[in-house]
C-alpha positions, 0 to 999 in steps of 0.5 A: 500499500505504499507505492500506491499512496506514495505515488497517490493512488487511482486518480478520480477518473471517469476512464482512463484511471487505470493508466495514469496510474501506470504511468505516474507508477513507472515502468521500472516499478511495474511487477506482478502481484501474483492476482486473478484478475477477472473480466466480463467480455459483456462488451466485447460479445455486445460490440462485436471483438475487433470493434470493440477491441479499435474501440479501445486503442481509439480511446487510448490515442485519444487518452495520450493525445491530450483529450480530458477523459470525460470527452472520451469516456462518452465515445467509450459506452 
């Protein structure tokens, strides 16, 4: 928890809070934590795998391009 607190934890963003956190954490401090993550494939099944993947890539590109997460969130749904 010290590292989490040290980098400021998750920012209160509507989207991309995980990307923001990892960027602040830095590549050198990334490590496996030995935990499992379970995620839903609901959006992929609903939208199609290619379409959802492309949408995610566009959202990530917009974020890296400086578009505010609140605007990107509207596209993500």
